[in-house]
C-alpha positions, 0 to 999 in steps of 0.5 A, a space after each residue: 438751418 432749415 432756410 440754409 437746406 432750402 437755399 441749397 435745394 433750390 441751387 441744385 435744382 437750378 443747376 440741374 435745369 441748366 445742365 439739361 438745357 445745356 445737354 439738350 442743346 449739345 445733343 447731336 441731330 438725328 442722322 438721316 439718308 444723304 447723298 455724298 458729295 452734296 455738290 456737282 456740276 451741271 452737264 458733268 459726270 460723277 461718283 455719288 454715294 447714298 449714305 444710310 445710317 441705321 437709326 434703330 437700337 434693336 433692328 437692322 436695315 434690310 433694304 434701301 430704295 432711291 427714287 431719281 427725280 422725274 424732272 431731272 432724268 439722267 441718261 447714264 446711271 450705273 451702280 457699284 457692287 455693294 458686298 452682301 446686297 443685291 441691286 435692281 434698276 427700274 427704268 422709265 420712258 422720258 420725253 423728250 429723250 435725253 442726249 448722251 454723247 450725241 446719241 438720243 436716250 429714250 429711257 432713264 433710271 427711275 428707282 434703285 433698290 438694294 436688298 441685303 442677303 445673308 448677314 449683310 444688313 446694317 446693324 445698330 450703330 452702323 451705316 452702309 453707302 451705295 455708290 452710283 455713277 451718274 451723268 451727264 447731270 441735268 441743267 437744274 439747280 437741284 436734284 432731290 432723291 426720295 429714299 425709303 429705308 426698310 427695317 428688319 421688323 418691317 418698319 419703313 422710314 420715308 426719307 421724301 420731305 423736300 427742303 424749302 428755302 429759308 425754312 427749317 429742315 424737314 423731319 424726314 428730309 430727302 437727299 439733295 444734291 445741288 448742281 452748279 453751272 459749268 465754268 466757261 472753257 478756256 478761250 471761250 470768255 463769258 459774254 458781256 451783259 447787254 447793258 454793260 456792252 451798250 455802255 461800253 459802246 457809248 464810251 467808245 463813241 463818246 471817246 472817239 468824238 472827243 478825239 476827233 474834236 481834239 484833232 480838228 482843234 489841233 489842226 485849226 491851231 496848227 494852221 493859224 500858226 502857219 498863217 501868223 508866221 507867214 505874215 511875220 516873215 513878210 513883214 521882215 522881208 518888206 522892212 529893210 526894202 523900205 528903209 533903203 
């Protein structure tokens, strides 16, 4: 009986360990500040929302700061009103200037700060989006927006870690916007690669040379046929005269 109880206890412990592993794997990853959508086109304009989830069980988010990348200035940035939140925009000088609709812009937005008023803070279990309009988007592959999230108890969470290719996601990743090259407009096909164009030229030259050779050969064969036909005709004419 004692041996049976030990076996049951061991089986229960093993089952509990397996359940803990399964639950640990199935547990959702911690939410973080992100930008939505996550992809856009270089040179275009777009509406983007910085999504800020509240990760605290006891305090609320009262302030959000988003820093725009210095290496990828944007000429036009505007914010959308968020009920219960004030917004402050800081600018910086850019050199060289940014081209916007044919005009040079010497200042660009450096940081946007949203601050909650009254009861508008993001409470536990909630999230808030802070929309902005930006453009023209720079000719870069990614834009990394470093963000600071301040809670009502004074705690500041710094979402500033830049992701690295092939590496695991950092603990406090910064929001990243991926930019892709604009597609060629209709009527302006993309230029062929130099190697492909050279190969095409070589193919055209070889085809032209082959065609010329076949043409000359055909002309020679035609002339030979005329000569042979003329000789045969001459023999036919001389034959009856010889017998008469």
